[in-house]
PyMOL commands that place a pseudoatom at each C-alpha (Angstrom):
pseudoatom trace, name=CA, resn=GLN, resi=1, chain=A, elem=C, hetatm=0, pos=[27.670, 83.644, 30.288]
pseudoatom trace, name=CA, resn=VAL, resi=2, chain=A, elem=C, hetatm=0, pos=[25.832, 80.785, 31.961]
pseudoatom trace, name=CA, resn=GLN, resi=3, chain=A, elem=C, hetatm=0, pos=[27.387, 77.401, 32.666]
pseudoatom trace, name=CA, resn=LEU, resi=4, chain=A, elem=C, hetatm=0, pos=[25.305, 74.227, 32.926]
pseudoatom trace, name=CA, resn=VAL, resi=5, chain=A, elem=C, hetatm=0, pos=[26.292, 70.959, 34.577]
pseudoatom trace, name=CA, resn=GLU, resi=6, chain=A, elem=C, hetatm=0, pos=[24.114, 67.898, 34.019]
pseudoatom trace, name=CA, resn=SER, resi=7, chain=A, elem=C, hetatm=0, pos=[23.960, 64.641, 35.913]
pseudoatom trace, name=CA, resn=GLY, resi=8, chain=A, elem=C, hetatm=0, pos=[21.791, 61.564, 36.281]
pseudoatom trace, name=CA, resn=GLY, resi=9, chain=A, elem=C, hetatm=0, pos=[21.943, 59.733, 32.980]
pseudoatom trace, name=CA, resn=GLY, resi=10, chain=A, elem=C, hetatm=0, pos=[22.591, 56.027, 32.696]
pseudoatom trace, name=CA, resn=LEU, resi=11, chain=A, elem=C, hetatm=0, pos=[21.357, 52.642, 31.558]
pseudoatom trace, name=CA, resn=VAL, resi=12, chain=A, elem=C, hetatm=0, pos=[17.917, 51.424, 32.566]
pseudoatom trace, name=CA, resn=GLN, resi=13, chain=A, elem=C, hetatm=0, pos=[15.519, 48.718, 31.470]
pseudoatom trace, name=CA, resn=ALA, resi=14, chain=A, elem=C, hetatm=0, pos=[12.276, 49.560, 29.728]
pseudoatom trace, name=CA, resn=GLY, resi=15, chain=A, elem=C, hetatm=0, pos=[9.664, 50.593, 32.273]
pseudoatom trace, name=CA, resn=GLY, resi=16, chain=A, elem=C, hetatm=0, pos=[12.285, 51.948, 34.629]
pseudoatom trace, name=CA, resn=SER, resi=17, chain=A, elem=C, hetatm=0, pos=[12.945, 55.477, 35.855]
pseudoatom trace, name=CA, resn=LEU, resi=18, chain=A, elem=C, hetatm=0, pos=[15.747, 58.006, 35.849]
pseudoatom trace, name=CA, resn=ARG, resi=19, chain=A, elem=C, hetatm=0, pos=[16.104, 61.525, 37.180]
pseudoatom trace, name=CA, resn=LEU, resi=20, chain=A, elem=C, hetatm=0, pos=[18.240, 64.118, 35.438]
pseudoatom trace, name=CA, resn=SER, resi=21, chain=A, elem=C, hetatm=0, pos=[19.549, 67.262, 37.112]
pseudoatom trace, name=CA, resn=CYS, resi=22, chain=A, elem=C, hetatm=0, pos=[21.014, 70.424, 35.631]
pseudoatom trace, name=CA, resn=ALA, resi=23, chain=A, elem=C, hetatm=0, pos=[22.620, 73.136, 37.731]
pseudoatom trace, name=CA, resn=ALA, resi=24, chain=A, elem=C, hetatm=0, pos=[23.179, 76.588, 36.265]
pseudoatom trace, name=CA, resn=SER, resi=25, chain=A, elem=C, hetatm=0, pos=[25.824, 79.042, 37.394]
pseudoatom trace, name=CA, resn=GLY, resi=26, chain=A, elem=C, hetatm=0, pos=[27.233, 82.341, 36.228]
pseudoatom trace, name=CA, resn=ASN, resi=27, chain=A, elem=C, hetatm=0, pos=[25.382, 85.411, 34.996]
pseudoatom trace, name=CA, resn=ILE, resi=28, chain=A, elem=C, hetatm=0, pos=[21.816, 84.111, 35.415]
pseudoatom trace, name=CA, resn=PHE, resi=29, chain=A, elem=C, hetatm=0, pos=[18.936, 86.452, 34.658]
pseudoatom trace, name=CA, resn=HIS, resi=30, chain=A, elem=C, hetatm=0, pos=[16.138, 86.279, 37.240]
pseudoatom trace, name=CA, resn=THR, resi=31, chain=A, elem=C, hetatm=0, pos=[13.573, 85.437, 34.541]
pseudoatom trace, name=CA, resn=ASN, resi=32, chain=A, elem=C, hetatm=0, pos=[14.573, 82.546, 32.327]
pseudoatom trace, name=CA, resn=THR, resi=33, chain=A, elem=C, hetatm=0, pos=[13.589, 79.254, 30.785]
pseudoatom trace, name=CA, resn=MET, resi=34, chain=A, elem=C, hetatm=0, pos=[15.453, 76.042, 31.436]
pseudoatom trace, name=CA, resn=GLY, resi=35, chain=A, elem=C, hetatm=0, pos=[14.701, 72.765, 29.816]
pseudoatom trace, name=CA, resn=TRP, resi=36, chain=A, elem=C, hetatm=0, pos=[15.739, 69.450, 28.380]
pseudoatom trace, name=CA, resn=TYR, resi=37, chain=A, elem=C, hetatm=0, pos=[16.354, 68.474, 24.790]
pseudoatom trace, name=CA, resn=ARG, resi=38, chain=A, elem=C, hetatm=0, pos=[17.501, 65.168, 23.377]
pseudoatom trace, name=CA, resn=GLN, resi=39, chain=A, elem=C, hetatm=0, pos=[19.251, 63.873, 20.311]
pseudoatom trace, name=CA, resn=ALA, resi=40, chain=A, elem=C, hetatm=0, pos=[19.201, 60.273, 19.194]
pseudoatom trace, name=CA, resn=PRO, resi=41, chain=A, elem=C, hetatm=0, pos=[21.726, 58.915, 16.675]
pseudoatom trace, name=CA, resn=GLY, resi=42, chain=A, elem=C, hetatm=0, pos=[20.870, 60.057, 13.172]
pseudoatom trace, name=CA, resn=LYS, resi=43, chain=A, elem=C, hetatm=0, pos=[18.097, 62.343, 14.364]
pseudoatom trace, name=CA, resn=GLN, resi=44, chain=A, elem=C, hetatm=0, pos=[17.711, 66.045, 14.980]
pseudoatom trace, name=CA, resn=ARG, resi=45, chain=A, elem=C, hetatm=0, pos=[17.788, 67.486, 18.464]
pseudoatom trace, name=CA, resn=GLU, resi=46, chain=A, elem=C, hetatm=0, pos=[14.277, 67.851, 19.829]
pseudoatom trace, name=CA, resn=SER, resi=47, chain=A, elem=C, hetatm=0, pos=[12.672, 69.579, 22.769]
pseudoatom trace, name=CA, resn=VAL, resi=48, chain=A, elem=C, hetatm=0, pos=[11.573, 67.263, 25.573]
pseudoatom trace, name=CA, resn=ALA, resi=49, chain=A, elem=C, hetatm=0, pos=[10.374, 69.605, 28.328]
pseudoatom trace, name=CA, resn=THR, resi=50, chain=A, elem=C, hetatm=0, pos=[10.894, 73.223, 29.317]
pseudoatom trace, name=CA, resn=MET, resi=51, chain=A, elem=C, hetatm=0, pos=[10.001, 75.281, 32.357]
pseudoatom trace, name=CA, resn=HIS, resi=52, chain=A, elem=C, hetatm=0, pos=[9.945, 79.036, 32.908]
pseudoatom trace, name=CA, resn=THR, resi=53, chain=A, elem=C, hetatm=0, pos=[10.878, 80.595, 36.252]
pseudoatom trace, name=CA, resn=GLY, resi=54, chain=A, elem=C, hetatm=0, pos=[7.201, 81.531, 36.529]
pseudoatom trace, name=CA, resn=GLY, resi=55, chain=A, elem=C, hetatm=0, pos=[6.179, 77.897, 36.377]
pseudoatom trace, name=CA, resn=THR, resi=56, chain=A, elem=C, hetatm=0, pos=[4.926, 77.506, 32.815]
pseudoatom trace, name=CA, resn=THR, resi=57, chain=A, elem=C, hetatm=0, pos=[5.847, 74.112, 31.361]
pseudoatom trace, name=CA, resn=ASN, resi=58, chain=A, elem=C, hetatm=0, pos=[5.861, 72.569, 27.904]
pseudoatom trace, name=CA, resn=TYR, resi=59, chain=A, elem=C, hetatm=0, pos=[6.235, 68.908, 27.047]
pseudoatom trace, name=CA, resn=ALA, resi=60, chain=A, elem=C, hetatm=0, pos=[6.747, 66.960, 23.872]
pseudoatom trace, name=CA, resn=ASP, resi=61, chain=A, elem=C, hetatm=0, pos=[3.707, 64.825, 23.108]
pseudoatom trace, name=CA, resn=SER, resi=62, chain=A, elem=C, hetatm=0, pos=[5.853, 61.696, 23.227]
pseudoatom trace, name=CA, resn=VAL, resi=63, chain=A, elem=C, hetatm=0, pos=[6.704, 62.191, 26.916]
pseudoatom trace, name=CA, resn=LYS, resi=64, chain=A, elem=C, hetatm=0, pos=[3.475, 63.623, 28.319]
pseudoatom trace, name=CA, resn=GLY, resi=65, chain=A, elem=C, hetatm=0, pos=[2.270, 61.582, 31.266]
pseudoatom trace, name=CA, resn=ARG, resi=66, chain=A, elem=C, hetatm=0, pos=[5.671, 59.923, 31.711]
pseudoatom trace, name=CA, resn=PHE, resi=67, chain=A, elem=C, hetatm=0, pos=[8.164, 62.763, 32.246]
pseudoatom trace, name=CA, resn=THR, resi=68, chain=A, elem=C, hetatm=0, pos=[7.911, 65.611, 34.746]
pseudoatom trace, name=CA, resn=ILE, resi=69, chain=A, elem=C, hetatm=0, pos=[10.046, 68.741, 34.719]
pseudoatom trace, name=CA, resn=SER, resi=70, chain=A, elem=C, hetatm=0, pos=[10.576, 70.751, 37.872]
pseudoatom trace, name=CA, resn=ARG, resi=71, chain=A, elem=C, hetatm=0, pos=[12.969, 73.405, 39.088]
pseudoatom trace, name=CA, resn=ASP, resi=72, chain=A, elem=C, hetatm=0, pos=[14.381, 74.953, 42.220]
pseudoatom trace, name=CA, resn=ASN, resi=73, chain=A, elem=C, hetatm=0, pos=[14.814, 78.626, 41.399]
pseudoatom trace, name=CA, resn=ALA, resi=74, chain=A, elem=C, hetatm=0, pos=[16.812, 79.274, 44.562]
pseudoatom trace, name=CA, resn=LYS, resi=75, chain=A, elem=C, hetatm=0, pos=[19.364, 76.689, 43.408]
pseudoatom trace, name=CA, resn=ASN, resi=76, chain=A, elem=C, hetatm=0, pos=[19.090, 77.529, 39.694]
pseudoatom trace, name=CA, resn=THR, resi=77, chain=A, elem=C, hetatm=0, pos=[18.555, 73.833, 39.099]
pseudoatom trace, name=CA, resn=VAL, resi=78, chain=A, elem=C, hetatm=0, pos=[16.127, 72.028, 36.820]
pseudoatom trace, name=CA, resn=TYR, resi=79, chain=A, elem=C, hetatm=0, pos=[15.159, 68.367, 37.063]
pseudoatom trace, name=CA, resn=LEU, resi=80, chain=A, elem=C, hetatm=0, pos=[13.607, 65.852, 34.726]
pseudoatom trace, name=CA, resn=GLN, resi=81, chain=A, elem=C, hetatm=0, pos=[11.901, 62.852, 36.296]
pseudoatom trace, name=CA, resn=MET, resi=82, chain=A, elem=C, hetatm=0, pos=[11.515, 60.185, 33.645]
pseudoatom trace, name=CA, resn=ASN, resi=83, chain=A, elem=C, hetatm=0, pos=[9.178, 57.282, 34.381]
pseudoatom trace, name=CA, resn=ASN, resi=84, chain=A, elem=C, hetatm=0, pos=[8.047, 54.332, 32.287]
pseudoatom trace, name=CA, resn=LEU, resi=85, chain=A, elem=C, hetatm=0, pos=[11.039, 54.761, 30.034]
pseudoatom trace, name=CA, resn=LYS, resi=86, chain=A, elem=C, hetatm=0, pos=[10.914, 53.251, 26.551]
pseudoatom trace, name=CA, resn=PRO, resi=87, chain=A, elem=C, hetatm=0, pos=[13.741, 52.192, 24.200]
pseudoatom trace, name=CA, resn=GLU, resi=88, chain=A, elem=C, hetatm=0, pos=[12.809, 55.122, 21.949]
pseudoatom trace, name=CA, resn=ASP, resi=89, chain=A, elem=C, hetatm=0, pos=[13.761, 57.494, 24.786]
pseudoatom trace, name=CA, resn=THR, resi=90, chain=A, elem=C, hetatm=0, pos=[17.398, 56.484, 24.263]
pseudoatom trace, name=CA, resn=ALA, resi=91, chain=A, elem=C, hetatm=0, pos=[19.359, 59.615, 23.413]
pseudoatom trace, name=CA, resn=VAL, resi=92, chain=A, elem=C, hetatm=0, pos=[21.839, 62.166, 24.676]
pseudoatom trace, name=CA, resn=TYR, resi=93, chain=A, elem=C, hetatm=0, pos=[19.904, 64.583, 26.846]
pseudoatom trace, name=CA, resn=TYR, resi=94, chain=A, elem=C, hetatm=0, pos=[20.995, 68.223, 26.911]
pseudoatom trace, name=CA, resn=CYS, resi=95, chain=A, elem=C, hetatm=0, pos=[20.087, 70.957, 29.343]
pseudoatom trace, name=CA, resn=ARG, resi=96, chain=A, elem=C, hetatm=0, pos=[19.391, 74.408, 27.879]
pseudoatom trace, name=CA, resn=TYR, resi=97, chain=A, elem=C, hetatm=0, pos=[19.182, 77.862, 29.427]
pseudoatom trace, name=CA, resn=SER, resi=98, chain=A, elem=C, hetatm=0, pos=[17.640, 80.886, 27.719]
pseudoatom trace, name=CA, resn=ASP, resi=99, chain=A, elem=C, hetatm=0, pos=[16.468, 84.368, 28.725]
pseudoatom trace, name=CA, resn=TYR, resi=100, chain=A, elem=C, hetatm=0, pos=[15.652, 87.747, 27.140]
pseudoatom trace, name=CA, resn=ASP, resi=101, chain=A, elem=C, hetatm=0, pos=[18.817, 87.728, 25.029]
pseudoatom trace, name=CA, resn=PRO, resi=102, chain=A, elem=C, hetatm=0, pos=[19.159, 84.876, 22.476]
pseudoatom trace, name=CA, resn=ARG, resi=103, chain=A, elem=C, hetatm=0, pos=[22.925, 85.379, 22.491]
pseudoatom trace, name=CA, resn=ARG, resi=104, chain=A, elem=C, hetatm=0, pos=[23.000, 84.206, 26.101]
pseudoatom trace, name=CA, resn=THR, resi=105, chain=A, elem=C, hetatm=0, pos=[21.469, 80.805, 25.327]
pseudoatom trace, name=CA, resn=SER, resi=106, chain=A, elem=C, hetatm=0, pos=[23.630, 78.060, 26.810]
pseudoatom trace, name=CA, resn=TRP, resi=107, chain=A, elem=C, hetatm=0, pos=[23.793, 74.281, 26.519]
pseudoatom trace, name=CA, resn=GLY, resi=108, chain=A, elem=C, hetatm=0, pos=[25.083, 71.617, 28.849]
pseudoatom trace, name=CA, resn=GLN, resi=109, chain=A, elem=C, hetatm=0, pos=[27.559, 68.968, 27.782]
pseudoatom trace, name=CA, resn=GLY, resi=110, chain=A, elem=C, hetatm=0, pos=[24.911, 66.281, 27.501]
pseudoatom trace, name=CA, resn=THR, resi=111, chain=A, elem=C, hetatm=0, pos=[24.216, 63.092, 29.423]
pseudoatom trace, name=CA, resn=GLN, resi=112, chain=A, elem=C, hetatm=0, pos=[23.528, 59.694, 27.875]
pseudoatom trace, name=CA, resn=VAL, resi=113, chain=A, elem=C, hetatm=0, pos=[20.267, 57.917, 28.613]
pseudoatom trace, name=CA, resn=THR, resi=114, chain=A, elem=C, hetatm=0, pos=[20.020, 54.347, 27.342]
pseudoatom trace, name=CA, resn=VAL, resi=115, chain=A, elem=C, hetatm=0, pos=[16.862, 52.277, 27.715]
pseudoatom trace, name=CA, resn=SER, resi=116, chain=A, elem=C, hetatm=0, pos=[17.158, 48.571, 27.000]
pseudoatom trace, name=CA, resn=SER, resi=117, chain=A, elem=C, hetatm=0, pos=[14.236, 46.460, 25.870]
for i in range(1, 117): cmd.bond("trace and resi %d" % i, "trace and resi %d" % (i + 1))
show_as sticks, trace
zoom trace
């Protein structure tokens, strides 16, 4: 099993920036995808950005040009740099790990991001 620990959430004004971090530990497969999802009150959880160990990235249209995902494979850590934050970015952000086996998919505990207008 893989354990994920997130950090970096908080309260920021619109237009501000935050950086989220997620460190993975445990039985990590050398080829995997780590990413960030978010869930706002009353809404379904949605994918924000994902990154494969090989470097392939995917972004939600709503964050393209504002958010950047990166990772340090040696540290098994993924980051999400969020710039020009908007009130609609307010949500609980979750880190996710996945590899060749869907049963090994793991989620972090979530970190709150609140953007005030």
